[in-house]
C-alpha positions as CSV (number, residue, x, y, z in Angstrom):
1,M,-0.1,-0.1,-0.1
2,Q,3.1,2.4,0.8
3,Y,4.3,1.7,-2.7
4,E,1.1,2.5,-4.2
5,L,0.6,5.6,-2.4
6,K,4.0,7.1,-3.4
7,K,3.4,6.6,-6.6
8,G,0.4,9.0,-6.7
9,K,0.4,12.5,-5.6
10,S,-1.3,12.1,-2.3
11,K,0.4,13.6,0.9
12,S,-1.1,10.5,3.1
13,E,1.1,8.7,4.8
14,I,0.7,5.0,6.3
15,V,2.3,4.5,10.0
16,V,2.4,1.0,11.3
17,F,2.5,0.5,15.1
18,P,3.7,-3.4,15.2
19,N,3.4,-3.6,18.9
20,A,0.0,-1.8,19.1
21,D,-3.3,-3.7,18.5
22,H,-6.5,-2.2,16.7
23,G,-8.0,0.5,18.8
24,F,-4.7,1.2,20.7
25,H,-5.7,4.8,20.9
26,A,-9.0,4.6,22.5
27,G,-8.1,5.0,26.1
28,Y,-11.3,3.0,27.3
29,R,-10.2,-0.3,25.6
30,A,-8.0,-3.1,26.9
31,Q,-6.1,-2.7,23.7
32,F,-4.9,0.8,24.8
33,N,-1.3,1.6,24.5
34,K,-0.1,4.7,25.8
35,P,3.3,5.0,24.1
36,A,1.9,4.4,20.6
37,S,-1.3,6.4,21.3
38,E,1.1,9.5,22.2
39,E,3.5,8.7,19.3
40,A,0.5,8.4,16.8
41,W,-1.1,12.0,18.3
42,Q,2.2,13.7,17.7
43,K,2.6,12.3,14.3
44,L,-1.1,13.5,13.4
45,Q,-0.3,16.7,14.9
46,D,2.5,17.2,12.9
47,W,1.1,15.9,9.6
48,F,-1.8,18.5,9.8
49,E,0.8,21.2,10.7
50,K,3.1,20.3,7.6
51,N,-0.2,19.9,5.2
52,G,-1.9,23.3,6.1
53,A,-4.7,21.4,8.1
54,I,-4.1,23.3,11.2
């Protein structure tokens, strides 16, 4: 998927957190992974700023 995404003009990025299960960002779920959640949130904020979303 990353290869195909890079071939296009999209500014989207795919980030994989190998030690985080589905739902890792939801603090109310058993799968919550605080370190991965914090890293993902920062990456999202950085992407928004870089691409003019905030």
